[in-house]
RODREN-847114 format. One record per residue: x, y, z of N, C-alpha, C in turn; chain; residue number from 1. Coordinates in Angstrom, 2 decimals, always signed. Layout:
REM RODREN-847114
[pt [X,Y,Z],[X,Y,Z],[X,Y,Z],A,NUM]
...
REM end
This chain:
REM RODREN-847114
[pt [+135.65,+120.04,+78.14],[+136.04,+118.95,+77.35],[+136.91,+118.12,+78.77],A,1]
[pt [+136.97,+116.21,+78.40],[+137.70,+115.30,+79.64],[+138.68,+115.95,+79.66],A,2]
[pt [+139.35,+115.66,+80.99],[+140.75,+115.44,+80.94],[+141.22,+115.26,+80.72],A,3]
[pt [+140.57,+113.27,+80.53],[+141.60,+112.56,+79.58],[+143.07,+112.76,+78.20],A,4]
[pt [+141.10,+113.43,+77.61],[+141.68,+113.70,+76.04],[+142.02,+114.48,+75.68],A,5]
[pt [+142.24,+115.90,+77.34],[+142.65,+116.90,+76.92],[+144.03,+117.27,+76.75],A,6]
[pt [+144.37,+117.98,+75.95],[+146.51,+118.23,+75.11],[+146.93,+119.27,+75.33],A,7]
[pt [+146.77,+120.40,+76.25],[+147.23,+121.56,+75.70],[+148.73,+121.73,+75.28],A,8]
[pt [+149.56,+120.85,+74.35],[+150.29,+121.16,+73.19],[+149.75,+121.20,+72.02],A,9]
[pt [+148.49,+119.92,+72.16],[+148.37,+119.95,+71.22],[+147.05,+121.33,+70.60],A,10]
[pt [+146.52,+122.05,+71.57],[+145.77,+123.21,+71.90],[+146.22,+124.77,+72.07],A,11]
[pt [+147.58,+124.57,+71.89],[+148.61,+125.62,+72.30],[+149.23,+126.42,+71.45],A,12]
[pt [+150.08,+124.74,+70.48],[+151.45,+124.54,+70.52],[+150.76,+125.84,+68.73],A,13]
[pt [+150.41,+125.46,+67.93],[+149.79,+126.20,+66.52],[+149.24,+128.14,+67.01],A,14]
[pt [+149.64,+128.11,+68.57],[+148.87,+129.67,+68.88],[+150.30,+130.22,+68.85],A,15]
[pt [+151.24,+129.66,+69.05],[+152.81,+130.28,+69.02],[+152.70,+129.77,+67.54],A,16]
[pt [+152.99,+131.47,+66.72],[+154.16,+131.31,+65.70],[+155.63,+131.42,+65.28],A,17]
[pt [+156.06,+131.50,+64.33],[+157.97,+131.46,+64.14],[+157.85,+129.64,+64.22],A,18]
[pt [+159.09,+129.23,+63.40],[+159.72,+128.37,+63.23],[+159.26,+127.14,+64.51],A,19]
[pt [+160.39,+125.96,+64.62],[+160.33,+124.92,+65.56],[+161.97,+125.18,+65.68],A,20]
[pt [+162.87,+125.65,+66.60],[+164.34,+126.50,+67.04],[+164.59,+125.12,+67.62],A,21]
[pt [+165.46,+124.01,+67.31],[+166.30,+122.82,+67.94],[+166.87,+123.99,+69.37],A,22]
[pt [+166.97,+123.40,+70.72],[+167.55,+124.52,+71.95],[+168.11,+123.94,+72.66],A,23]
[pt [+169.13,+122.35,+72.08],[+170.64,+121.49,+72.36],[+171.34,+121.94,+72.91],A,24]
[pt [+171.80,+123.34,+71.59],[+173.40,+123.70,+72.32],[+172.60,+125.58,+72.82],A,25]
[pt [+171.42,+126.15,+72.75],[+170.60,+127.03,+72.42],[+171.23,+128.22,+73.54],A,26]
[pt [+171.70,+129.63,+73.55],[+172.16,+129.76,+74.05],[+171.15,+130.49,+75.56],A,27]
[pt [+171.49,+130.68,+76.60],[+170.68,+131.31,+77.60],[+169.34,+132.21,+77.33],A,28]
[pt [+169.96,+133.55,+76.65],[+168.50,+133.71,+75.61],[+167.72,+133.19,+75.06],A,29]
[pt [+168.01,+132.32,+74.57],[+167.22,+131.81,+73.75],[+166.37,+131.41,+74.33],A,30]
[pt [+166.39,+130.81,+75.23],[+165.64,+129.54,+75.90],[+164.68,+130.72,+77.28],A,31]
[pt [+165.42,+132.01,+77.18],[+164.73,+132.99,+78.07],[+163.23,+133.61,+77.24],A,32]
[pt [+163.25,+133.49,+75.37],[+163.35,+134.39,+75.03],[+161.03,+134.03,+75.37],A,33]
[pt [+160.51,+135.32,+75.20],[+158.97,+135.48,+75.40],[+158.51,+134.59,+74.65],A,34]
[pt [+158.85,+134.57,+73.94],[+158.19,+133.16,+72.85],[+158.57,+132.53,+71.51],A,35]
[pt [+157.91,+131.35,+72.49],[+158.76,+130.16,+70.73],[+158.36,+129.59,+70.50],A,36]
[pt [+158.89,+128.73,+69.26],[+158.32,+127.00,+69.66],[+159.90,+126.19,+69.33],A,37]
[pt [+159.47,+124.92,+69.54],[+161.00,+124.90,+69.88],[+160.81,+122.96,+70.15],A,38]
[pt [+161.93,+122.11,+69.97],[+162.52,+120.98,+69.82],[+163.24,+121.23,+71.14],A,39]
[pt [+163.30,+120.57,+72.37],[+164.90,+120.62,+73.20],[+164.59,+119.30,+74.39],A,40]
[pt [+165.74,+118.80,+74.96],[+165.49,+117.90,+75.88],[+165.38,+118.44,+77.58],A,41]
[pt [+165.29,+117.40,+78.76],[+165.42,+118.03,+79.90],[+165.48,+118.55,+80.56],A,42]
[pt [+167.14,+119.46,+80.43],[+167.61,+120.19,+80.77],[+167.14,+121.55,+80.79],A,43]
[pt [+166.78,+121.75,+79.00],[+166.67,+122.60,+78.37],[+164.74,+123.68,+79.66],A,44]
[pt [+163.99,+123.45,+79.25],[+162.85,+122.55,+79.86],[+162.47,+123.25,+81.40],A,45]
[pt [+163.77,+122.49,+82.51],[+164.15,+123.35,+84.06],[+164.65,+124.38,+83.85],A,46]
[pt [+165.52,+124.67,+82.82],[+165.85,+125.73,+82.63],[+164.89,+126.99,+83.12],A,47]
[pt [+163.91,+126.92,+81.49],[+162.85,+127.72,+81.04],[+161.49,+127.71,+82.70],A,48]
[pt [+161.17,+126.34,+82.81],[+160.62,+126.83,+83.93],[+161.07,+127.30,+85.52],A,49]
[pt [+162.13,+127.06,+85.76],[+163.02,+127.74,+86.61],[+162.90,+129.18,+86.28],A,50]
[pt [+162.84,+129.49,+85.53],[+162.80,+131.37,+85.39],[+161.70,+131.93,+85.10],A,51]
[pt [+160.38,+130.83,+84.72],[+159.27,+131.53,+85.45],[+158.73,+131.21,+86.15],A,52]
[pt [+159.35,+129.87,+87.29],[+158.52,+129.78,+88.36],[+158.96,+130.94,+88.99],A,53]
[pt [+160.56,+131.63,+89.50],[+161.11,+132.59,+89.57],[+160.61,+133.40,+89.51],A,54]
[pt [+160.04,+133.96,+88.46],[+159.16,+135.48,+88.35],[+157.92,+135.69,+89.97],A,55]
[pt [+157.24,+133.97,+90.13],[+157.02,+134.15,+90.72],[+157.21,+134.75,+92.10],A,56]
[pt [+158.51,+133.84,+92.52],[+158.87,+134.35,+93.69],[+159.17,+135.58,+93.89],A,57]
[pt [+159.83,+136.11,+93.13],[+160.56,+137.42,+93.30],[+159.42,+137.47,+93.27],A,58]
[pt [+158.41,+138.08,+91.90],[+157.19,+139.57,+92.02],[+156.21,+139.38,+93.16],A,59]
[pt [+155.84,+137.43,+93.44],[+155.18,+137.85,+94.58],[+153.61,+137.98,+94.29],A,60]
[pt [+153.86,+137.07,+92.58],[+152.84,+136.98,+92.10],[+151.67,+136.52,+93.18],A,61]
[pt [+150.07,+136.86,+92.97],[+148.86,+136.88,+92.64],[+148.56,+136.06,+91.86],A,62]
[pt [+148.29,+134.79,+91.76],[+147.35,+133.59,+91.09],[+147.32,+132.64,+90.75],A,63]
[pt [+147.41,+132.17,+90.05],[+147.17,+130.67,+89.43],[+148.36,+129.96,+88.93],A,64]
[pt [+149.48,+128.50,+89.75],[+150.16,+128.16,+88.78],[+149.48,+126.68,+88.34],A,65]
[pt [+150.40,+126.51,+86.96],[+149.39,+125.09,+87.27],[+150.48,+124.45,+86.45],A,66]
[pt [+150.69,+123.24,+86.66],[+152.29,+122.74,+86.13],[+152.18,+121.26,+86.10],A,67]
[pt [+152.88,+120.40,+85.20],[+152.28,+118.86,+85.28],[+153.75,+118.25,+84.67],A,68]
[pt [+153.88,+117.77,+85.61],[+155.41,+116.34,+85.33],[+155.11,+115.40,+84.72],A,69]
[pt [+154.25,+115.47,+84.40],[+153.67,+114.10,+83.86],[+153.49,+113.53,+84.69],A,70]
[pt [+154.70,+112.86,+85.62],[+154.48,+111.91,+87.01],[+154.23,+112.45,+88.14],A,71]
[pt [+153.55,+112.82,+89.79],[+153.67,+113.15,+90.90],[+155.44,+112.39,+90.93],A,72]
[pt [+156.21,+112.11,+90.79],[+157.38,+111.67,+91.23],[+157.92,+112.39,+90.51],A,73]
[pt [+157.92,+113.99,+89.14],[+159.29,+113.78,+89.00],[+158.95,+115.40,+89.61],A,74]
[pt [+157.47,+115.48,+90.45],[+157.44,+116.74,+89.88],[+158.74,+117.01,+92.25],A,75]
[pt [+159.41,+116.01,+93.41],[+159.45,+116.17,+94.16],[+161.02,+116.65,+94.04],A,76]
[pt [+161.98,+116.78,+93.15],[+162.52,+117.09,+93.91],[+162.18,+119.09,+93.58],A,77]
[pt [+161.23,+119.48,+93.36],[+160.75,+121.19,+93.16],[+160.21,+121.41,+93.91],A,78]
[pt [+159.62,+120.80,+94.84],[+157.99,+120.59,+95.50],[+158.04,+121.97,+96.51],A,79]
[pt [+159.65,+122.01,+96.27],[+160.02,+122.62,+97.62],[+159.79,+124.80,+97.23],A,80]
[pt [+160.55,+125.15,+96.25],[+159.72,+125.95,+95.44],[+157.91,+126.26,+95.01],A,81]
[pt [+157.48,+125.21,+94.62],[+156.04,+125.30,+94.32],[+154.93,+125.19,+96.36],A,82]
[pt [+155.68,+125.21,+97.03],[+155.28,+125.45,+98.28],[+155.79,+126.67,+98.80],A,83]
[pt [+156.45,+127.24,+98.38],[+156.98,+128.43,+98.47],[+156.04,+129.30,+97.43],A,84]
[pt [+155.62,+128.81,+96.61],[+154.48,+130.38,+95.50],[+153.41,+129.62,+96.07],A,85]
[pt [+153.02,+129.33,+96.97],[+151.72,+129.02,+97.86],[+151.46,+129.72,+98.80],A,86]
[pt [+152.67,+130.67,+98.98],[+152.44,+131.57,+99.82],[+151.61,+132.90,+99.27],A,87]
[pt [+151.59,+132.57,+97.99],[+151.10,+133.55,+96.61],[+150.19,+134.01,+95.55],A,88]
[pt [+150.07,+132.48,+95.79],[+149.96,+131.56,+94.45],[+149.03,+130.37,+94.78],A,89]
[pt [+147.76,+129.84,+93.59],[+146.67,+129.04,+94.07],[+147.27,+128.09,+92.80],A,90]
[pt [+148.71,+126.96,+93.84],[+149.29,+126.42,+92.54],[+148.20,+124.74,+92.47],A,91]
[pt [+148.60,+124.27,+90.40],[+147.76,+122.63,+91.34],[+149.15,+122.76,+90.29],A,92]
[pt [+149.74,+120.66,+90.79],[+150.21,+119.87,+90.40],[+149.86,+118.29,+89.75],A,93]
[pt [+149.58,+118.64,+88.27],[+149.08,+117.39,+87.24],[+149.28,+116.14,+87.22],A,94]
[pt [+149.38,+115.33,+87.13],[+150.26,+114.28,+87.50],[+149.77,+112.82,+87.14],A,95]
[pt [+150.23,+111.55,+87.05],[+149.21,+110.12,+87.36],[+150.76,+110.68,+88.57],A,96]
[pt [+150.04,+109.44,+89.49],[+149.78,+108.98,+91.00],[+150.72,+107.54,+91.15],A,97]
[pt [+151.82,+108.46,+90.96],[+152.56,+107.05,+90.84],[+153.54,+106.75,+92.28],A,98]
[pt [+153.26,+108.09,+92.81],[+153.57,+107.75,+94.64],[+153.06,+108.73,+95.20],A,99]
[pt [+152.99,+108.65,+96.49],[+152.41,+108.91,+97.54],[+152.50,+110.94,+97.46],A,100]
[pt [+151.88,+111.76,+97.94],[+151.33,+112.90,+97.52],[+151.16,+113.78,+99.72],A,101]
[pt [+151.76,+114.42,+99.73],[+152.03,+115.41,+101.40],[+150.48,+115.91,+101.00],A,102]
[pt [+148.94,+115.74,+100.85],[+147.69,+116.63,+100.61],[+147.83,+118.31,+101.56],A,103]
[pt [+148.27,+118.19,+101.90],[+148.46,+118.81,+103.42],[+149.32,+120.46,+103.37],A,104]
[pt [+149.95,+120.37,+101.96],[+151.46,+121.07,+101.65],[+151.16,+122.58,+101.32],A,105]
[pt [+150.06,+122.50,+100.64],[+149.00,+123.42,+100.72],[+148.63,+122.95,+98.50],A,106]
[pt [+149.59,+122.56,+98.24],[+149.91,+122.61,+97.15],[+148.35,+121.58,+96.27],A,107]
[pt [+147.54,+121.56,+95.74],[+146.42,+121.12,+95.26],[+147.07,+120.03,+94.41],A,108]
[pt [+147.01,+119.38,+94.27],[+147.33,+117.50,+93.17],[+145.97,+117.20,+92.64],A,109]
[pt [+146.53,+116.72,+91.41],[+145.60,+116.47,+90.20],[+145.41,+115.25,+89.21],A,110]
[pt [+145.26,+113.74,+90.19],[+145.51,+112.70,+89.43],[+144.88,+112.72,+87.94],A,111]
[pt [+145.49,+112.43,+87.13],[+145.36,+112.15,+85.67],[+144.51,+110.76,+85.45],A,112]
[pt [+144.04,+110.47,+84.96],[+143.82,+108.98,+84.87],[+144.25,+108.58,+83.84],A,113]
[pt [+144.38,+106.97,+83.34],[+145.25,+106.27,+82.97],[+144.74,+106.89,+81.72],A,114]
[pt [+146.03,+106.40,+80.63],[+145.87,+107.27,+79.57],[+146.21,+108.29,+78.91],A,115]
[pt [+145.80,+109.57,+80.05],[+145.50,+111.57,+79.61],[+146.53,+111.49,+78.66],A,116]
[pt [+145.66,+112.35,+77.73],[+146.53,+113.07,+77.28],[+147.74,+113.90,+77.54],A,117]
[pt [+147.93,+114.76,+78.98],[+148.48,+115.41,+79.58],[+149.57,+114.00,+80.41],A,118]
[pt [+149.08,+113.28,+80.01],[+151.00,+112.39,+81.24],[+151.91,+111.76,+79.97],A,119]
[pt [+152.07,+112.34,+79.02],[+153.26,+113.14,+77.49],[+153.79,+113.62,+77.67],A,120]
[pt [+152.66,+114.95,+78.56],[+153.05,+116.76,+78.67],[+153.39,+117.39,+79.75],A,121]
[pt [+154.52,+118.26,+79.70],[+155.57,+118.62,+80.67],[+155.01,+120.06,+81.01],A,122]
[pt [+154.60,+121.19,+81.52],[+153.86,+122.11,+81.36],[+153.90,+122.50,+82.41],A,123]
[pt [+153.77,+124.02,+82.00],[+154.32,+125.08,+83.60],[+153.13,+126.45,+82.92],A,124]
[pt [+152.23,+126.64,+83.66],[+151.05,+128.15,+82.86],[+151.51,+128.85,+84.54],A,125]
[pt [+151.94,+130.26,+84.10],[+151.20,+131.44,+85.11],[+150.49,+132.08,+84.69],A,126]
[pt [+149.08,+132.25,+85.84],[+148.15,+132.77,+85.50],[+147.90,+134.40,+86.35],A,127]
[pt [+148.84,+134.94,+86.02],[+148.64,+136.46,+86.99],[+148.34,+137.72,+86.16],A,128]
[pt [+147.02,+138.41,+87.21],[+146.82,+140.00,+86.44],[+148.38,+140.22,+85.85],A,129]
[pt [+149.42,+139.57,+86.52],[+150.14,+141.52,+86.19],[+151.75,+140.60,+85.21],A,130]
[pt [+151.32,+138.80,+84.89],[+152.16,+138.64,+84.74],[+151.29,+136.79,+83.81],A,131]
[pt [+151.76,+136.91,+82.51],[+151.39,+135.94,+82.36],[+151.76,+134.70,+81.90],A,132]
[pt [+152.78,+133.45,+81.55],[+153.38,+132.76,+80.64],[+153.38,+131.61,+80.65],A,133]
[pt [+153.88,+131.02,+79.70],[+153.44,+129.31,+79.59],[+154.32,+128.45,+78.48],A,134]
[pt [+155.12,+127.05,+79.45],[+155.43,+126.65,+78.70],[+154.29,+125.40,+78.81],A,135]
[pt [+154.87,+124.81,+77.14],[+153.98,+123.15,+77.14],[+155.02,+122.47,+76.60],A,136]
[pt [+155.20,+120.91,+76.01],[+156.26,+120.71,+76.19],[+155.89,+118.86,+75.61],A,137]
[pt [+155.98,+118.27,+74.54],[+155.32,+116.58,+74.64],[+156.11,+115.91,+74.38],A,138]
[pt [+156.49,+114.76,+75.20],[+157.29,+114.50,+75.34],[+157.37,+113.46,+73.99],A,139]
[pt [+158.28,+113.39,+73.01],[+158.40,+112.40,+72.40],[+158.49,+111.43,+72.16],A,140]
[pt [+159.43,+110.31,+73.28],[+160.61,+109.24,+73.83],[+159.42,+108.91,+74.94],A,141]
[pt [+159.22,+109.71,+75.69],[+158.61,+108.22,+76.71],[+159.45,+108.00,+78.07],A,142]
[pt [+158.78,+107.47,+79.37],[+159.56,+107.14,+80.14],[+160.76,+106.11,+79.97],A,143]
[pt [+161.21,+105.59,+80.36],[+162.79,+104.31,+79.81],[+162.49,+104.13,+78.90],A,144]
[pt [+163.47,+105.05,+77.97],[+164.05,+104.92,+76.80],[+165.35,+105.13,+77.23],A,145]
[pt [+165.64,+106.38,+77.28],[+166.95,+106.20,+77.61],[+167.32,+105.82,+79.58],A,146]
[pt [+168.20,+105.38,+79.12],[+169.47,+105.00,+80.96],[+169.03,+106.55,+81.68],A,147]
[pt [+169.66,+107.72,+81.06],[+169.96,+108.47,+81.40],[+168.36,+109.79,+80.94],A,148]
[pt [+167.31,+109.99,+81.99],[+165.45,+110.47,+81.70],[+165.94,+112.08,+80.85],A,149]
[pt [+167.25,+112.54,+81.34],[+167.08,+114.04,+80.79],[+167.99,+113.60,+79.26],A,150]
[pt [+168.28,+113.35,+78.99],[+167.65,+112.19,+77.59],[+166.94,+112.47,+76.45],A,151]
[pt [+165.30,+112.63,+77.47],[+164.26,+112.93,+76.34],[+164.01,+113.29,+75.81],A,152]
[pt [+163.46,+113.53,+74.46],[+163.23,+114.88,+73.85],[+162.04,+115.43,+72.95],A,153]
[pt [+161.43,+116.44,+72.85],[+160.21,+117.44,+74.19],[+160.34,+118.20,+72.45],A,154]
[pt [+159.06,+118.32,+72.24],[+158.39,+119.44,+71.11],[+157.78,+120.13,+71.95],A,155]
[pt [+157.49,+121.55,+72.05],[+156.53,+122.28,+72.42],[+156.92,+123.72,+71.94],A,156]
[pt [+156.01,+124.53,+73.22],[+156.08,+125.44,+73.02],[+155.83,+126.84,+74.18],A,157]
[pt [+156.40,+127.99,+74.21],[+157.20,+128.60,+74.60],[+155.88,+130.27,+74.39],A,158]
[pt [+154.89,+130.17,+75.65],[+154.36,+132.10,+75.51],[+154.32,+133.20,+76.43],A,159]
[pt [+154.11,+134.56,+75.98],[+153.60,+135.09,+76.99],[+152.56,+135.93,+76.40],A,160]
[pt [+152.06,+135.34,+75.63],[+150.68,+136.14,+75.13],[+149.63,+135.60,+76.21],A,161]
[pt [+149.09,+137.13,+76.82],[+148.13,+136.85,+77.34],[+146.46,+135.94,+77.01],A,162]
[pt [+146.37,+136.52,+75.27],[+145.88,+135.18,+74.63],[+145.89,+134.08,+75.29],A,163]
[pt [+147.29,+133.19,+74.55],[+147.67,+132.18,+74.62],[+147.57,+131.10,+76.17],A,164]
[pt [+148.39,+132.68,+76.65],[+148.29,+131.85,+78.57],[+147.17,+131.55,+79.44],A,165]
[pt [+144.93,+132.43,+78.96],[+144.04,+132.36,+79.03],[+143.62,+131.54,+79.07],A,166]
[pt [+144.08,+130.98,+77.51],[+143.19,+129.86,+76.87],[+143.72,+128.52,+77.22],A,167]
[pt [+145.24,+129.03,+77.71],[+145.77,+127.49,+78.18],[+145.24,+126.81,+79.98],A,168]
[pt [+144.68,+128.37,+80.62],[+144.49,+127.85,+82.12],[+142.96,+127.60,+82.20],A,169]
[pt [+142.43,+128.22,+81.00],[+141.11,+128.22,+80.81],[+140.84,+126.62,+80.66],A,170]
[pt [+141.48,+125.98,+79.71],[+141.40,+124.60,+79.55],[+142.03,+123.63,+81.00],A,171]
[pt [+142.22,+124.29,+81.84],[+142.86,+122.92,+83.39],[+141.82,+123.67,+84.07],A,172]
[pt [+141.58,+125.08,+84.41],[+140.79,+125.71,+85.43],[+139.80,+124.14,+85.75],A,173]
[pt [+138.70,+124.10,+85.46],[+137.37,+123.48,+85.54],[+137.79,+121.98,+85.85],A,174]
[pt [+139.56,+121.51,+85.63],[+139.74,+119.76,+85.96],[+140.55,+120.25,+88.28],A,175]
[pt [+140.58,+121.57,+87.65],[+141.18,+122.39,+89.74],[+140.63,+121.84,+90.45],A,176]
[pt [+138.93,+121.62,+90.59],[+138.03,+121.88,+91.69],[+137.63,+119.93,+91.88],A,177]
[pt [+137.42,+119.80,+90.78],[+136.02,+118.34,+90.24],[+136.82,+117.17,+90.84],A,178]
[pt [+138.83,+117.54,+91.17],[+139.39,+116.37,+90.99],[+140.98,+116.63,+91.17],A,179]
[pt [+140.37,+117.50,+92.07],[+141.28,+117.68,+93.03],[+140.87,+116.91,+94.21],A,180]
[pt [+142.02,+116.02,+95.30],[+142.07,+115.48,+96.19],[+142.16,+116.07,+97.67],A,181]
[pt [+141.59,+115.81,+98.12],[+142.03,+115.95,+99.36],[+142.45,+114.74,+101.32],A,182]
[pt [+143.30,+114.88,+101.28],[+143.48,+113.70,+102.38],[+143.05,+113.41,+103.02],A,183]
REM end
């Protein structure tokens, strides 16, 4: 599938069973759930991703980590964590190339074409033999709507089902070599 038209949200949201939960005031245990459909804001997405990232770092998982932050600039605050993951896993970050990145830092940056579906999506997929997890969320508002960007609204799904995670990874994997920029 052409990356411009690829939407992990559209491909994966229906694969996760259950009602859609509003996570604005959710208890941490709900955010740690292995499978759920949700509506949330930025802080809840950050927490879910942090828990998944910790699994890669603590368990030294060997596999592939795919992350989409919509824009490369949105990844700047967590690059140290993703660089640490490169010791164990292949790390791919997808996003709009709105700032220059250091292509020698061990992370594979994959710039998205203008108007790509993935530019509206925030995702993290961990595909390792002994751990599989995915979170994908669609940005309902877009950038520049709120004075505080953390107020943006998302709708998404989280899953640890090997079938769902492997499907999401299989959609991104073909684009990791063809679009990767080398310094």
